[in-house]
C-alpha positions in Angstrom: 11.7 -5.3 -4.1 14.4 -6.2 -1.4 14.4 -4.2 1.7 17.5 -1.9 2.7 19.6 -2.1 -1.1 22.1 -0.4 1.2 23.7 -2.5 3.9 25.6 0.3 4.9 22.0 1.3 6.8 22.2 -1.6 8.9 24.9 -2.8 10.7 22.9 -7.0 11.3 24.9 -9.6 10.2 21.9 -12.1 10.4 19.0 -11.0 8.8 15.9 -12.7 6.8 14.5 -10.7 3.9 11.1 -11.0 2.6 9.3 -9.2 0.2 5.5 -9.2 1.1 4.0 -6.5 -1.7 4.9 -3.3 -3.7 6.6 -0.5 -0.9 6.0 -3.1 1.6 9.0 -4.6 2.8 9.8 -6.7 6.1 13.4 -7.9 7.2 13.6 -10.5 10.5 16.9 -9.3 12.7 18.0 -12.5 13.8 20.4 -10.7 16.4 18.5 -8.3 17.2 15.2 -10.4 17.4 13.6 -7.3 15.9 10.8 -7.5 12.2 11.6 -4.4 10.2 9.1 -2.8 8.6 9.3 -0.4 5.5 6.6 1.5 3.7 7.1 3.6 0.7 9.5 3.9 -2.1 12.3 7.3 -2.8 9.7 7.6 -5.1 6.9 7.4 -2.9 7.4 9.7 0.1 2.9 10.0 0.5 0.3 7.0 1.2 -0.8 6.3 -2.4 -3.6 4.1 -2.8 -2.3 1.0 -4.4 0.7 1.5 -1.2 -2.6 1.7 1.5 -4.6 -1.8 -0.7 -0.7 -3.5 -0.5 -0.4 -2.7 3.0 -3.9 -3.7 4.0 -3.3 -6.9 1.8 0.1 -8.0 4.1 -1.4 -7.5 7.3 -2.8 -11.5 8.3 1.0 -12.3 6.5 2.8 -9.9 9.0 0.9 -11.5 11.9 1.4 -14.5 10.7 5.4 -13.8 10.7 5.5 -11.9 14.1 4.4 -15.3 15.5 5.7 -18.2 13.9 9.2 -16.5 14.6 8.0 -15.5 18.2 9.1 -12.1 17.8 8.1 -9.1 20.6 9.4 -6.0 19.0 8.1 -4.7 15.2 10.3 -1.6 14.2 8.8 0.5 12.2 10.0 2.6 9.0 9.8 4.7 5.9 12.0 4.1 2.8 13.2 7.5 2.7 15.0 9.5 5.4 14.2 12.7 4.0 10.2 12.1 4.9 8.2 9.7 7.1 5.4 10.4 5.1 3.5 13.9 3.6 0.1 11.5 4.3 -2.4 10.4 1.7 -2.9 10.2 -1.7 -3.8 13.9 -2.0 -4.1 13.9 -6.0 -6.6 10.6 -5.1 -8.6 12.6 -3.5 -9.3 15.0 -5.5 -10.0 12.4 -8.5 -12.6 11.4 -6.4 -13.9 14.6 -5.7 -13.9 15.4 -9.3 -15.6 12.1 -10.0 -17.9 12.1 -7.8 -16.7 8.7 -6.8 -17.2 8.1 -2.5 -16.6 4.1 -2.9 -13.0 4.3 -4.0 -12.4 7.8 -1.4 -13.9 5.3 1.3 -12.8 2.2 0.3 -8.8 4.0 0.8 -10.3 5.3 4.3 -11.5 2.3 5.8 -8.1 0.4 4.6 -6.4 3.2 6.2 -8.5 3.1 9.7 -7.6 -0.9 9.8 -4.6 0.0 9.2 -4.0 1.9 11.8 -5.7 -0.3 14.4 -4.2 -3.3 13.3 -0.6 -1.4 14.4 -1.8 -0.2 17.7 -2.6 -3.8 18.7 0.8 -4.9 17.9 -0.8 -6.6 14.0 -3.3 -8.7 16.5 -0.5 -9.9 18.5 1.2 -9.5 21.9 3.8 -7.5 20.1 5.7 -3.7 20.7 5.3 -1.5 17.6 8.0 1.3 17.7 8.3 4.0 14.9 11.0 5.8 14.0 11.2 8.8 12.1 14.1 10.2 10.5 11.9 12.7 8.3 9.3 14.6 9.0 5.8 13.4 9.6 2.6 14.9 8.0 -1.1 14.4 8.3 -2.0 10.8 7.4 2.3 10.1 8.6 1.7 11.5 11.4 -1.1 9.5 12.6 0.4 6.5 11.6 3.7 7.3 13.6 1.4 8.1 16.6 -0.8 4.3 15.9 2.1 2.8 17.6 3.4 2.6 20.8 6.7 4.6 21.0 7.9 7.4 18.3 11.6 7.9 18.3 12.2 10.7 15.8 16.0 12.1 15.3 15.9 15.8 16.4 15.3 17.4 13.1 11.9 16.0 12.4 8.9 18.5 12.3 5.2 17.1 12.3 2.0 19.0 11.7 -1.8 18.1 10.4 -2.3 20.4 7.6 -5.3 18.8 6.8 -7.7 22.0 8.2 -5.6 24.5 5.3 -7.3 22.8 2.4 -11.0 22.4 4.9 -10.4 18.6 6.6 -9.2 17.5 9.5 -6.8 14.0 9.9 -9.7 11.3 10.0 -7.6 7.9 10.4 -7.2 8.2 13.8 -6.0 10.9 14.7 -8.7 12.2 17.0 -9.2 8.7 19.0 -5.1 8.4 18.8 -4.4 12.0 20.5 -7.4 12.1 22.9 -6.3 9.1 24.7 -2.9 10.9 24.9 -3.9 14.4 25.7 -7.6 14.7 26.2 -10.2 16.0 23.7 -9.4 19.6 23.8 -5.7 19.6 23.4 -6.2 17.1 20.4 -9.2 19.3 19.0 -6.4 22.2 19.2 -3.4 20.6 17.6 -5.3 19.1 14.8 -6.9 23.0 13.7 -4.2 24.8 14.6 -1.4 23.3 11.2 0.5 24.3 13.1 4.4 22.4 12.8 5.9 21.3 16.0 9.5 19.7 16.6 10.6 16.7 18.3 11.1 18.4 21.1 8.0 19.7 21.4 6.1 16.9 21.3 8.2 15.2 23.6 7.2 17.8 26.3 3.8 16.6 25.8 4.3 13.1 26.1 3.7 11.9 22.0 7.3 11.6 21.3 8.6 9.0 23.7 12.4 9.0 22.4 14.7 11.6 20.5 17.9 10.7 18.8 20.1 12.9 17.3 20.5 13.5 13.4 21.2 9.6 11.7 21.4 7.4 14.8 17.6 6.8 15.4 17.9 3.2 14.0 21.2 2.7 16.4 19.6 4.5 19.0 16.4 2.3 19.1 18.4 -1.2 18.8 20.0 0.3 21.5 17.0 0.7 23.7 15.4 -2.2 22.5 18.5 -4.0 23.7 17.8 -2.3 27.3 14.3 -3.7 27.6 13.3 0.0 27.5 10.1 -0.6 24.7 8.1 -2.5 27.1 4.7 -3.6 27.3 1.9 -1.4 29.0 0.4 -3.2 31.5 -2.7 -4.7 31.0 -5.4 -1.4 32.2 -3.3 1.0 30.0 -3.9 -1.6 27.1 -7.4 -1.8 27.4 -7.7 2.0 28.2 -5.4 2.7 25.2 -6.8 0.2 22.3 -8.4 1.3 19.4 -11.4 0.3 18.0 -12.3 -0.1 14.4 -15.6 0.8 15.0 -14.5 3.9 16.7 -12.5 5.0 13.7 -14.9 3.8 11.3 -17.3 6.0 12.2 -15.2 9.7 12.5 -13.5 8.4 8.7 -17.3 8.2 7.5 -17.7 12.4 9.0 -14.2 12.7 7.3 -15.4 11.3 3.8 -18.4 13.7 3.8 -16.1 16.8 4.5 -13.5 15.8 1.5 -16.8 14.8 -0.9 -18.2 18.5 0.2 -15.2 20.8 -0.2 -15.8 24.4 -2.1 -13.8 25.6 -5.1 -11.7 27.4 -2.7 -10.3 24.9 -0.6 -9.9 22.1 -4.3 -7.9 24.7 -5.0 -5.3 24.8 -2.7 -5.7 21.0 -2.3 -4.3 21.2 -6.1 -1.2 23.4 -4.9 -0.5 20.4 -2.1 -0.3 18.5 -5.1 1.9 20.3 -7.0 4.4 20.6 -3.5 4.0 17.3 -3.1 5.2 16.2 -6.3 8.2 19.1 -6.2 9.1 17.4 -2.8 8.9 21.1 -1.2 5.6 20.5 0.5 5.8 23.0 4.0 9.7 23.0 3.2 11.1 19.6 4.0 
């Protein structure tokens, strides 16, 4: 699978395209000295178990490419312009509950928090990671964007943590990431509100760092990079904002227990969300 089959999407003449794993694709933009990472596919608008496993297995390769090419910036985007990500693999979660399969659920969750931690730590390099959102970010998708150093969102993008609607919470980094940015009480309020926010509202909270016009996100991100806007944090900010795997594991263990204990009503609501995911109508994308 090659990244960005529509060459008109990027006005970059010199690139090297590299396939890592299914639904995890990268390209080295020589002209702008950026490593692009694209996740998902047009048919998969959420983070499936297969995609998470593939991303997890790709972390060392991504780190090696950054170091070998001496790259300072990683730009992260979705394969779909409609959606950044609907979030986690709800159908897999439901099957784990039905089959009492805590092992697969834990494997998925632990790999997710390792990915989030790696992104937040520049893939264990000094790279600056920028997420470019051209579509809505819900649940785990919102968490993934928060793990990057900068979030550039197109003006129409919406954000939400819908997990509270079916009795859980975003367990793969939201509490840790938001607490570092807006404090615990505001984080707790946001996570449990099931509210939708637009890009401008989150810009005012300093969660979204840059807003672009619709269909201008990629061009604006490249322009901002050329102007040295995406810079490294100072040493104190780096230490205070850096995620620790042990912290995320402790929180995700709480999430796993909560998921495996959902009652019948919450499970039924999850089924409705799964149907909406498949029909691409969840939260009126």
